[in-house]
C-alpha positions as CSV (number, residue, x, y, z in Angstrom):
1,M,20.7,22.0,5.5
2,K,20.6,19.9,8.6
3,R,18.5,16.8,8.3
4,F,16.7,15.0,11.2
5,A,16.0,11.4,10.5
6,A,12.4,12.0,10.8
7,L,11.2,9.0,8.9
8,A,13.4,6.3,10.2
9,L,11.2,3.7,11.9
10,A,13.4,3.3,14.9
11,L,10.2,3.1,16.8
12,A,9.5,-0.3,15.4
13,A,12.9,-1.8,16.1
14,A,12.8,-0.3,19.6
15,C,9.4,-1.4,20.7
16,T,8.9,-4.7,19.1
17,P,11.5,-7.4,18.5
18,V,11.6,-8.5,14.8
19,P,11.3,-12.3,14.6
20,E,14.5,-14.1,13.7
21,G,14.7,-14.9,10.0
22,P,11.5,-13.1,8.9
23,E,10.0,-14.3,5.6
24,P,10.9,-11.5,3.1
25,I,8.2,-9.7,1.3
26,R,8.2,-10.5,-2.3
27,L,6.4,-7.9,-4.5
28,D,6.5,-6.9,-8.2
29,F,7.6,-3.3,-8.0
30,P,6.0,-0.6,-10.2
31,E,7.8,2.3,-11.7
32,M,9.1,4.9,-9.3
33,R,6.4,7.6,-8.7
34,N,7.0,11.3,-8.4
35,F,4.9,14.5,-8.1
36,A,3.7,17.0,-10.5
37,A,5.4,20.5,-10.3
38,E,2.7,22.1,-8.3
39,S,2.6,24.3,-5.2
40,P,1.6,22.6,-2.0
41,G,-0.5,25.6,-1.1
42,R,-0.7,29.4,-1.1
43,A,0.7,31.8,1.5
44,T,-2.0,32.2,4.1
45,R,-0.7,34.6,6.8
46,P,-1.2,38.4,7.0
47,N,1.3,40.5,5.0
48,S,2.3,42.2,8.3
49,E,3.7,39.0,9.4
50,I,5.3,38.1,6.1
51,A,7.1,41.5,6.0
52,L,8.8,40.9,9.3
53,D,9.7,37.3,8.2
54,F,11.2,38.7,4.9
55,I,13.5,41.1,6.9
56,D,14.7,38.3,9.2
57,L,15.3,35.9,6.3
58,A,17.0,38.4,4.1
59,F,19.2,40.3,6.6
60,R,20.3,37.6,9.0
61,M,22.2,34.3,8.6
62,E,21.6,31.1,10.5
63,S,24.4,32.0,12.9
64,G,22.6,35.1,13.9
65,R,25.1,37.3,12.0
66,E,23.6,40.3,10.3
67,L,23.9,41.0,6.6
68,P,24.4,44.7,5.8
69,L,22.8,44.7,2.4
70,L,20.2,42.9,0.3
71,T,21.9,40.9,-2.5
72,R,20.3,39.1,-5.5
73,F,21.0,38.3,-9.1
74,E,20.3,41.4,-11.2
75,E,20.3,39.8,-14.6
76,P,18.5,36.7,-16.1
77,I,19.7,33.7,-14.2
78,T,21.2,30.5,-15.8
79,V,21.7,27.2,-14.2
80,R,23.6,24.1,-15.1
81,V,24.3,20.7,-13.6
82,A,27.8,19.1,-13.1
83,G,29.2,16.1,-11.5
84,A,27.5,12.7,-11.6
85,P,23.8,13.6,-11.1
86,P,21.2,10.8,-10.8
87,P,18.5,10.7,-13.5
88,S,15.8,12.1,-11.1
89,L,17.7,15.3,-10.6
90,T,17.2,16.6,-14.1
91,E,13.4,16.1,-14.0
92,D,13.0,17.6,-10.5
93,L,15.2,20.6,-11.5
94,T,13.2,21.2,-14.7
95,D,10.0,21.2,-12.6
96,L,11.5,23.5,-10.0
97,L,12.7,26.0,-12.6
98,G,9.2,26.0,-14.1
99,R,7.7,26.8,-10.6
100,L,10.2,29.5,-10.0
101,R,9.2,31.2,-13.4
102,R,5.5,30.8,-12.8
103,E,5.2,31.5,-9.1
104,A,8.1,33.7,-8.2
105,R,8.3,35.4,-11.6
106,I,12.1,34.8,-11.7
107,D,13.8,34.8,-15.1
108,I,15.7,31.6,-14.6
109,N,16.6,28.9,-17.2
110,Y,19.1,26.2,-18.1
111,A,22.4,27.5,-19.4
112,Q,23.0,27.0,-23.1
113,G,26.8,26.4,-22.5
114,D,29.3,25.9,-19.8
115,D,28.9,29.3,-18.3
116,A,26.1,29.6,-15.7
117,N,25.3,31.9,-12.8
118,I,24.5,28.8,-10.6
119,V,26.2,25.4,-10.9
120,I,24.6,22.4,-9.2
121,E,27.2,19.7,-8.6
122,A,26.4,16.3,-7.4
123,V,29.1,14.7,-5.3
124,P,29.3,11.5,-3.2
125,S,27.9,11.9,0.4
126,R,31.2,11.0,2.0
127,A,32.9,13.9,0.2
128,L,30.1,16.3,1.4
129,Q,30.4,15.1,4.9
130,R,34.2,15.8,5.0
131,V,33.6,19.4,4.1
132,A,30.4,20.0,6.0
133,P,29.8,17.3,8.6
134,N,26.4,18.6,9.7
135,A,24.9,19.4,6.4
136,A,23.2,17.1,3.8
137,C,23.9,19.8,1.1
138,F,24.9,23.5,0.9
139,V,25.4,26.6,-1.3
140,V,28.3,28.9,-1.5
141,P,28.8,32.2,-3.3
142,R,31.4,33.0,-6.0
143,V,32.8,29.5,-6.7
144,Q,31.6,27.2,-9.6
145,S,33.1,23.7,-8.8
146,W,33.9,21.3,-6.0
147,A,37.6,21.8,-6.8
148,E,37.2,25.6,-6.6
149,L,35.3,25.2,-3.3
150,R,38.2,23.2,-1.8
151,R,40.7,25.8,-2.8
152,A,38.5,28.6,-1.4
153,R,37.8,27.0,2.0
154,N,38.5,29.3,5.0
155,T,38.9,32.4,2.8
156,P,36.6,35.5,2.4
157,T,35.6,34.2,-1.0
158,L,32.8,32.1,0.6
159,D,31.6,34.9,2.8
160,W,28.1,35.9,1.9
161,A,28.3,39.1,4.0
162,T,31.0,40.5,1.6
163,L,28.7,40.4,-1.4
164,R,27.1,43.6,-2.9
165,R,25.3,41.6,-5.5
166,R,25.1,38.0,-6.6
167,E,26.7,36.8,-9.8
168,K,28.0,33.3,-9.2
169,A,27.0,30.5,-6.8
170,A,27.4,26.8,-6.4
171,I,25.2,24.2,-4.9
172,F,26.6,20.9,-3.7
173,L,24.3,18.0,-3.1
174,P,24.7,14.2,-2.8
175,S,24.8,12.1,-5.9
176,D,24.0,8.9,-3.9
177,A,21.0,9.9,-1.8
178,P,17.4,8.8,-2.4
179,P,15.7,10.9,-5.2
180,Q,13.5,12.7,-2.5
181,E,16.5,13.8,-0.4
182,I,18.2,15.2,-3.5
183,R,15.1,17.0,-4.6
184,D,14.6,18.5,-1.0
185,C,18.2,19.7,-1.1
186,L,17.7,21.1,-4.6
187,H,14.6,23.1,-3.5
188,E,16.2,24.6,-0.3
189,E,19.6,25.3,-1.7
190,L,18.6,26.9,-5.0
191,A,16.1,29.1,-3.1
192,Q,19.0,30.2,-0.8
193,A,21.2,30.7,-3.8
194,L,18.5,33.1,-5.1
195,G,17.3,34.7,-1.9
196,P,17.1,34.2,1.8
197,L,20.2,32.8,3.6
198,N,18.5,32.3,7.0
199,D,16.3,29.6,8.5
200,L,13.7,30.5,11.2
201,Y,12.4,27.8,13.5
202,R,9.3,29.9,14.1
203,L,8.1,29.6,10.4
204,P,5.1,27.1,10.1
205,D,4.7,27.3,6.3
206,S,8.2,27.4,4.9
207,I,11.2,25.3,3.7
208,F,13.4,28.1,5.4
209,N,13.1,26.2,8.7
210,D,15.7,23.7,10.0
211,D,13.0,21.3,11.1
212,N,12.9,20.0,7.5
213,I,9.2,19.3,7.8
214,H,8.4,20.9,4.4
215,A,9.9,18.9,1.5
216,V,9.5,21.5,-1.3
217,L,9.1,25.2,-1.7
218,T,5.7,26.4,-0.4
219,G,3.4,29.2,-1.5
220,F,5.0,31.4,1.3
221,D,8.4,30.6,0.0
222,M,7.5,31.5,-3.6
223,L,6.0,34.8,-2.3
224,I,9.2,35.6,-0.4
225,L,11.3,34.9,-3.6
226,R,8.9,36.9,-5.8
227,T,9.3,39.8,-3.3
228,Y,13.0,39.3,-3.4
229,Y,13.0,40.0,-7.2
230,A,10.3,42.7,-7.1
231,P,11.3,45.7,-9.3
232,E,11.0,48.0,-6.3
233,L,14.1,46.3,-4.8
234,Q,17.7,46.0,-5.9
235,S,21.0,44.8,-4.6
236,G,22.8,47.1,-2.2
237,M,19.7,48.3,-0.4
238,T,19.8,48.5,3.4
239,E,17.3,46.8,5.8
240,R,15.6,50.1,6.4
241,Q,15.2,50.8,2.7
242,V,13.8,47.4,2.1
243,A,11.5,47.5,5.1
244,D,10.0,50.9,3.8
245,R,9.1,49.3,0.5
246,L,7.8,45.9,1.7
247,P,4.2,46.9,2.6
248,R,3.4,48.2,-0.9
249,I,5.2,45.3,-2.6
250,L,3.3,42.7,-0.5
251,A,0.0,44.5,-1.0
252,R,0.5,44.3,-4.8
253,L,1.8,40.7,-4.8
254,N,-0.4,39.2,-2.1
255,P,-3.7,41.2,-1.8
256,R,-5.2,38.3,0.1
257,G,-2.7,39.1,2.9
258,E,-4.0,42.6,3.4
259,R,-5.9,42.0,6.5
260,P,-5.5,42.7,10.2
261,G,-4.5,40.0,12.7
262,G,-1.5,37.8,13.0
263,T,1.4,38.0,15.4
264,I,5.1,37.5,15.2
265,P,6.5,35.2,17.8
266,S,9.5,36.3,19.8
267,N,12.9,35.6,18.5
268,T,14.2,32.0,18.9
269,S,16.8,32.1,21.7
270,R,20.3,30.9,20.9
271,A,20.1,28.6,23.9
272,W,17.1,26.8,22.4
273,I,18.8,26.6,19.0
274,N,22.0,25.2,20.5
275,A,19.9,22.6,22.4
276,I,18.1,21.5,19.3
277,E,21.3,21.3,17.3
278,T,22.9,19.1,19.9
279,A,19.7,17.0,19.9
280,L,20.0,16.5,16.2
281,S,23.8,16.0,16.1
282,D,25.1,12.6,15.3
283,G,28.3,13.5,17.0
284,S,26.7,13.5,20.5
285,S,26.0,10.6,22.7
286,D,22.3,9.4,23.0
287,S,22.0,10.5,26.6
288,R,23.4,13.9,25.8
289,R,21.0,14.3,22.8
290,R,18.0,13.3,25.0
291,Q,19.1,15.9,27.6
292,A,19.4,18.5,25.0
293,A,16.0,17.9,23.6
294,A,14.5,18.0,27.1
295,R,16.3,21.3,27.6
296,A,14.7,22.7,24.4
297,V,11.2,21.6,25.6
298,A,11.8,23.3,28.9
299,I,13.1,26.5,27.3
300,G,10.0,26.7,25.1
301,Q,7.7,26.0,28.0
302,N,9.3,28.8,30.1
303,R,9.0,31.3,27.3
304,G,5.4,30.3,26.5
305,W,6.1,29.2,23.0
306,T,3.4,27.3,21.0
307,G,3.2,26.2,17.4
308,T,6.2,25.0,15.4
309,R,8.9,25.3,18.1
310,E,6.8,23.6,20.8
311,G,5.9,20.9,18.4
312,F,9.4,20.3,17.0
313,A,11.1,20.2,20.4
314,N,8.6,17.6,21.6
315,Y,8.9,15.6,18.3
316,A,12.7,15.6,18.7
317,F,12.4,14.5,22.4
318,G,10.0,11.8,21.4
319,R,12.2,10.5,18.6
320,L,15.2,10.3,21.0
321,Q,13.3,8.4,23.6
322,I,12.6,5.7,21.2
323,G,14.4,2.6,22.5
324,N,14.9,4.2,25.8
325,D,11.5,4.9,27.3
326,A,8.4,4.2,25.1
327,T,6.0,6.0,27.6
328,L,8.0,9.2,27.4
329,A,8.2,8.9,23.6
330,L,4.4,8.5,23.3
331,G,3.9,11.4,25.6
332,A,6.2,13.7,23.7
333,F,4.5,12.7,20.4
334,N,1.1,13.5,21.8
335,A,2.4,16.8,23.0
336,A,3.8,17.5,19.5
337,G,0.5,16.5,18.0
338,R,-1.4,18.9,20.2
339,A,1.0,21.8,19.3
340,Y,0.8,21.1,15.6
341,G,-3.0,20.6,15.7
342,Q,-3.7,24.2,16.7
343,S,-3.7,25.4,13.1
344,P,-4.3,24.0,9.6
345,V,-1.0,25.6,8.6
346,T,0.8,22.8,10.4
347,N,-1.2,20.0,8.9
348,I,2.0,18.5,7.3
349,H,3.7,18.6,10.7
350,S,0.8,16.6,12.2
351,A,1.2,14.1,9.4
352,H,4.8,13.5,10.6
353,I,3.5,12.9,14.0
354,A,0.8,10.5,12.6
355,V,3.6,8.1,11.5
356,Q,4.8,7.8,15.1
357,L,1.4,7.4,16.6
358,A,0.4,4.8,14.0
359,A,3.3,2.7,15.1
360,F,2.1,2.8,18.7
361,T,-1.5,1.9,17.7
362,L,-0.4,-0.9,15.5
363,I,1.8,-2.3,18.2
364,S,-1.2,-2.4,20.5
365,G,-3.3,-4.1,17.9
366,D,-5.7,-1.2,17.4
367,A,-6.3,-1.5,13.7
368,E,-9.2,1.1,13.7
369,A,-7.1,3.8,15.3
370,T,-4.3,3.1,12.9
371,I,-6.6,3.4,9.9
372,T,-8.1,6.7,11.3
373,I,-4.7,8.2,11.9
374,T,-3.3,7.3,8.5
375,K,-6.4,8.2,6.5
376,E,-6.3,11.7,7.7
377,A,-2.5,12.1,7.1
378,I,-2.2,10.4,3.7
379,P,-3.7,13.2,1.6
380,V,-1.7,15.8,3.5
381,A,1.5,14.0,2.7
382,E,0.6,13.8,-0.9
383,Q,-0.4,17.5,-1.1
384,H,3.0,18.4,0.4
385,Q,4.9,16.0,-2.0
386,N,6.6,13.9,0.7
387,A,6.8,10.5,-1.0
388,A,8.7,8.8,1.9
389,L,6.1,10.0,4.5
390,L,3.2,9.0,2.1
391,S,4.6,5.5,1.5
392,L,5.0,4.8,5.2
393,L,1.5,6.0,6.0
394,M,0.1,3.7,3.3
395,M,2.2,0.8,4.7
396,F,0.8,1.4,8.1
397,Q,-2.7,1.5,6.9
398,A,-2.2,-1.7,4.8
399,E,-1.0,-3.6,7.9
400,A,-4.0,-2.3,9.9
401,L,-6.4,-3.5,7.1
402,D,-4.7,-6.9,7.2
403,L,-5.4,-7.0,11.0
404,Q,-9.1,-6.4,10.2
405,G,-9.1,-9.2,7.7
406,D,-9.3,-6.9,4.7
407,T,-6.3,-8.5,3.1
408,D,-7.1,-7.7,-0.5
409,E,-7.5,-4.0,0.2
410,G,-4.4,-4.1,2.3
411,M,-2.4,-5.6,-0.5
412,D,-3.7,-3.1,-3.0
413,L,-2.7,-0.2,-0.7
414,R,0.7,-1.9,0.0
415,L,1.4,-2.1,-3.7
416,D,0.4,1.5,-4.2
417,S,3.0,2.4,-1.6
418,L,5.9,0.9,-3.5
419,G,6.3,3.5,-6.2
420,W,6.3,6.3,-3.7
421,G,8.7,4.3,-1.5
422,L,11.2,4.0,-4.4
423,Y,11.2,7.8,-4.7
424,G,11.4,8.4,-1.0
425,F,13.9,5.7,0.1
426,G,15.9,5.2,-3.1
427,S,16.0,1.4,-3.6
428,R,13.8,-1.7,-3.6
429,Q,15.7,-3.1,-0.6
430,E,15.1,0.0,1.5
431,V,11.4,-0.2,0.7
432,I,11.2,-3.9,1.6
433,D,13.1,-3.3,4.8
434,R,10.4,-0.8,5.9
435,L,7.6,-3.2,4.8
436,N,9.1,-5.9,6.9
437,E,9.7,-3.6,9.9
438,I,6.1,-2.4,9.8
439,A,4.9,-6.0,9.3
440,S,6.7,-7.0,12.6
441,L,4.7,-4.5,14.7
442,P,1.2,-6.0,15.1
443,P,0.9,-8.4,18.1
444,R,1.3,-12.0,17.2
445,I,-1.9,-14.0,17.5
446,P,-1.0,-17.3,19.2
447,P,-2.1,-20.5,17.3
448,S,-5.4,-21.9,18.4
């Protein structure tokens, strides 16, 4: 699970100098907020598309390597937590297991003892980075502990392609990350422990996409998992055997998807993926990352790609131009916004762009535009359960309301943002830092 720092407000620091010794914001913080265990939305695309997505998700890995057989757990699944988990993990895991039972119809529960099919172990981020430098969290087969993982590294034990069915797996996630990041890891890695091992950049409505736009499992994801555990399928089936059964399974599980239309975009080229991975890599220089993002934009243009891949390449390019060329950054964000604005399926993608555009409008002193942008995006962020994004959008709108003289309404909204900020950013200081950063953006009105 590669994580792009999509919510860091580097734009603010790059475009507007923060005054020396700013007066810190002092606020009484509410309790941390979190979301109900609800789906952010149902699967909306035709079953013909979803069937092809299922095959690519189930029989390929992120590297492009093919998997010879479908593998899944064939008995009721048990889960336990190990390590030093933060308090939020237990509540979020309970909610997620409930959704998997309700929406994906998977028989999955907490283990009653120490023996479990899936062990979720929380370890310090530094330890995770030493083992997997480019991943915020990950899942592996057959092992059950961090110590066992370290012994099994570079052995066939961890090779998913050698499985014929799934019996044991371990998920490793950070013990010291913000609650939202831990929850996001939990959703993606538990879903991969149960089902698809691939990520597809073309998917607009799924957590199985390395753009990390979706924070929790979507209706599409739950349909994929429910299909994975349909009685018509079993471990050991080949791609052809599964493909032959998929139309009937999806017609039964998703009758709304039985309609014509829909297209499957062309495969994402390895050149584009490599360019994006370089752009997102902390191990590359800033100039090399910008060049890689520009290369991804050009590859997509040459291939005529639209939608999520066009949007994400421009989004990445825009983020990497922050602090280097504000005009190029704004142009890239506008291009990403146009790409994402072509379909309601990518509303949450557009909400991520809204944060960047709100920074530009606030810097220019355009309070009305900032309010318009954030008002449209706030309910989308809430629907898709992204507390960090929601909190930032509320902070931007509060600052814009202050600019218009609506200071009481602005303060009410700012206070509402704090509980979400605690969940999204992890600490009061992190939330205050973002409040101060956004407060530094509006143009200073000289004294009369």
